C-alpha atoms as one frame of an Amber mdcrd trajectory, in Angstrom:
protein
 110.045  93.754 107.418 113.454  94.426 108.397 116.216  95.227 105.864 118.516
  92.875 106.755 116.141  89.950 105.093 118.178  87.829 102.064 118.083  90.036
  98.825 118.086  88.707  95.098 120.993  88.310  93.034 119.894  89.906  89.568
 121.586  87.956  86.816 122.041  88.878  83.461 118.246  88.111  82.658 116.783
  90.228  85.295 119.178  93.020  85.715 116.845  95.187  83.065 114.153  94.102
  85.545 115.904  95.387  88.739 117.744  97.962  87.034 113.938  99.477  86.004
 113.007  98.944  89.911 116.010 101.150  91.019 115.128 103.447  89.133 111.501
 103.430  90.037 109.977 102.205  86.812 108.243  98.048  86.864 109.180  96.722
  84.123 107.896  93.214  82.273 109.613  91.462  79.457 107.174  91.532  75.991
 107.121  89.695  73.202 108.004  91.066  69.462 105.889  88.328  67.973 102.661
  87.265  69.943 102.700  90.540  72.507 102.359  88.360  75.541 103.662  89.622
  78.423 106.514  87.293  80.354 107.290  87.164  83.878 109.418  85.800  85.174
 112.358  87.092  82.649 112.825  84.210  80.264 115.208  83.892  77.103 112.194
  82.515  75.380 108.073  83.413  74.877 106.435  80.980  76.703 103.665  81.465
  74.702 105.259  81.169  70.912 108.398  80.304  71.806 109.970  83.136  70.127
 113.653  84.926  71.290 112.971  88.134  70.606 111.478  89.934  73.882 111.727
  93.607  74.853 111.474  95.398  78.175 108.403  97.160  78.512 107.494 100.019
  81.339 104.599  98.920  83.622 101.852 101.547  85.354 102.539  99.430  88.444
  98.976  99.314  89.471  97.133  96.461  90.119  94.876  94.302  92.636  95.686
  91.891  94.973  94.939  88.208  93.254  95.741  86.178  96.029  97.653  86.270
  99.395  98.706  84.631 102.665  99.449  86.680 106.031 102.928  84.961 107.377
 102.843  84.582 111.014 105.599  82.580 111.685 109.379  84.481 110.211 111.068
  82.183 107.791 114.214  83.343 108.738 114.900  85.106 111.558 115.486  88.415
 109.558 111.463  88.931 108.691 108.827  90.533 110.975 105.929  89.250 111.195
 102.952  89.431 110.457 103.398  89.800 107.182 101.343  89.166 103.844 102.717
  87.828 100.500 100.314  88.476  97.193 100.112  87.665  93.880  99.309  91.049
  91.841  97.557  91.047  89.065  99.225  94.379  87.398  96.361  96.157  84.780
  98.197  95.531  82.123  97.539  91.124  82.576 100.798  90.092  84.394 101.825
  88.791  87.296 103.850  89.411  90.551 104.763  87.968  93.723 105.428  90.275
  96.286 104.024  91.662  99.296 101.711  94.331 100.431 102.737  96.966 102.769
 101.132 100.119 104.129  98.246  98.469 105.751  97.389  96.526 108.369  97.855
  92.659 107.292  93.956  92.341 108.403  93.014  95.232 105.726  94.279  93.037
 102.803  92.024  91.336 100.594  91.558  89.391  97.367  90.675  92.286  94.154
  92.494  95.335  96.637  93.770  97.843  94.309  97.471  98.272  94.899 100.439
 100.478  93.452 103.651 100.077  93.692 105.917 101.769  96.299 109.694 100.755
  95.724 112.183 100.363  98.386 115.788 100.769  98.288 117.030  97.682 100.620
 120.490  98.568  99.614 122.783 100.894  97.308 122.377  98.059  94.624 118.614
  96.197  95.357 115.564  98.248  95.190 112.444  95.946  95.839 108.854  96.506
  94.266 106.423  95.936  97.583 102.959  97.203  96.784 100.554  99.480  98.751
  96.820  99.891  99.022  95.851 103.036  96.941
């Protein structure tokens, strides 16, 4: 992947997640009532509909739940091949990201990974994952 790929635009709701990434901390929302972990950021818990959600730090470790290897770039900015994966974090929540730092053919379901924060520009740091 290259540094010219499209980057996310933080919103008021997602800003704490992106601020955490910039600080090297993976964050997830947690419901005050039922303790459910909530990702993607939402104004209300999808489990109990409570509107009091706090941000909590994640350990940033997990495993590959599902993945695909992309061989045709969706845009010229993407170098191929690259791995798109759903990461199951140890706390029980899921994050769509990329697996880096290994040959795409080495990625497998259940592979243990950890977050690797990658600065893309002066405002966006992406949470990518590498094998442990």
